[in-house]
N, C-alpha and C positions, 0 to 999 in steps of 0.2 A: 524599510520601516522599522520602527522600534518595537522590540518584543520585551521591554522592560517589565511590564506587569505580568505577562505570561510566565517569564522565567522566574520572577520573584515568587509568584504564588506556587508554582510547581516545586520549587526548592523548599518552600515553607511547608507544603502539605506532606512532603516526604518525611519531614521531621516531626510532624504533628498530625499523623493519620488517624484521627478519631472524630467522632460526630460532634462533640462539644466544641472543639477548636473550629471545625469546619463551619458550624452554624454561626459562630461569633465572627468568622471571617468571610461569610458568604458574599458580601458586597465586593471584596477583593477577587473572589472567584468569578463573579459575574463580569467584572471589568477585564479580568485576564481572558475569559472565555470570549468576550466581545472583541478583544484585540486579536485573538487567534482567528476568529470568524472573518475579520476584515482581511486577513492574509489569505484565508481559504477562498473567499470570494474573488480575490485577485487571481488565484490559481485557476478557478473555474473559467473565468473570462478568458484567460490565456490559453487554456487547453481547448476551449471551444473554437478557437481559430484554426486548429488543425484536426480536431476530432468533434465533428458536429453532433455526435451522439451524447456528448456532454453539453447539454443545452445551455445557452446563454441566460435562460430564465431559471436555471438551477440555483437554489439558495444554499448558502454555506451552512446555515442552521440544520438543514436536512442532510448534510454530509458529515457533520461532526458527531463523533460518538459521545455517549454520556460519560461523565467522569465516575459515576457510581458503579462499583464493581459488583459482579454476581459472585458471591463467595460461597454458594451452596456446595460446590464440589472442589473447593480450593483449601489447601492447608493454610494459606496466608488469608487470615480473616480481616485484615485492614480494609476498611470500607470504600476507600477511594484510590483511583488510578493516579500515578504520579507522572502522567503524560497526557497530551492532547493528541487525538488522532482523527483523521478525516479520510473518507473513501468516496472517490468520484466514479460513478458507474451509472449507465443508462437506467438501471432498475433501482437506484437508490443505494444507500450505504449498506443495507442488509442483502443486497442482490448477490447472486452467485455469478453474475455476468462479469467478464473481465473488466478491470478498471484500474484506477491510480490511487495510491495511498500516500499520505504524508504522516510521519510520526514526529511529534514535537516534544522532546524531552531533554532537559539539561544534560549534556554529556553523551546524549544518544539520539542525535537527530538523523533521520534518514527518510528518503523517499523510495517508494517501491511500486510494483504493479504486476498485474497478471491475474491468475485464477488461484485463490488459496482454497485448498480442500473442497474442490467441486463435488457435487452429489454424484453417486455412481453412474447414472445415465450420461451426465455431462462429462465425467472423467473418461468414460468409455469412448465417447465421441471425439474427445481431444486426442486420446491415444490412437484412435483409428485414423484421424487426420495426419498425425505424425507418422504412422506406419505407411500410409499412402503417399504423403507429401513431405517427408522429412527433409528433402534437399532444400525446400523453401524455408523451413524453420532454421536450418543451419545457416543459410544465406543471411537470414535476419540477425541472428545472434553473432555472426562473424563480421558484420558490417562495421566499418570504422567508427561510425557515429554511435552505434550500440556499445561497442567495446570501450569507448571513451568513458562510459559511466558504469557498465555492468560487465562482470566476468562471465557468469553463467546462471543457471537456475539454482536456487536454494535447494539443498538435498534433504530437507527435513522430512522425516517419515518415509524416506525412499525405500522401495522394496529391495530385497536381496536378490531376487530372481525375476524372470519375465512374468508379467501378469498373465493370467489365464487367458488362452486363446491367441497369444502373440508369440512369434518365433523367437526362440532363445538365441538364434544366431543373427537377429536383425541388427543391421549397422546402426539403428537408432535405439538400441536396447536401453542405453543409459537414460534416455529421455522417457521411454515407455515405462520405466520403473518408477518414475515420479508419481507422487500422489497430489502435489501442488505444482503449479507452474508460475513461480514467482521469482522476480529479480529485484534486487534493491541496491541502493548506493548509500553508504554511510557518509554523512556530511561532516567534514573535519571542522573543528573550532574556527580554523583560519577561514574556511569558506563561508561558514555561517555568519562570521563577523564582517565579511567583505561586502562592499557595496553592490557587487554583482551576484549576490546570493539568490535573489528571486529569479533572475535571468538563468542562472546556472541550474536551478531546480526545473524551471520551465523547459529549458533545452534538454534536460534529462528525460522528462516526460515525453518530449517530442521524439527523442531517439527511441523511446520505448514503444511508440505508437504502432509501428509495423507488427510487433509482437502481440499487441492488444487486438489488432485487426485479425491476425492469424487465429488467435484463441476464440474470438467472437465468431468467426466464420466457421470454425470447427464445430461449435456447439450451437450455432444459429441464435445468438443473443448478443 
């Protein structure tokens, strides 16, 4: 499908990130948003074929994040995001349940998934499952289908030592130290422009599914 309106608008808002410009160009924003939501709906339908917790009745508009930024605690006071993002999870886009994410931004396209910054009880439950059943996790992330798209977990905010209550000598220590359990694949310009882009993305989510299952089972959601 064509992303002409989405790409054009996001490039423009990057260079004109102010309320006056946005209000004058709101019709273009709405067209771009609608174009992105068509793509998101296609992803929902495709994911539902292998992950039934992503319901076929899920609507794109309920998965796409707002373009308006919360600038209260940010040094960057520009009011609008320069990307579109969508999260597919059984509990909705604000849920802490493991799910799938798509980031749409000129020059920085990627798909991702897992659990990002789970709440303490959920984080504890995931770590407990890794401690007890780490061989299963390793098998998932070492699978050829998984390795085709993902290297390993992102190490953002990773602890420097073992979390409280866990063995410093654990063979799964590097995973226990994580505070988020997220993998992502940066989409090259070549792949984005290819006719197989949609299928490539969906196949990436499918390869990620065993990890999503592991995380959901660990925290019962």
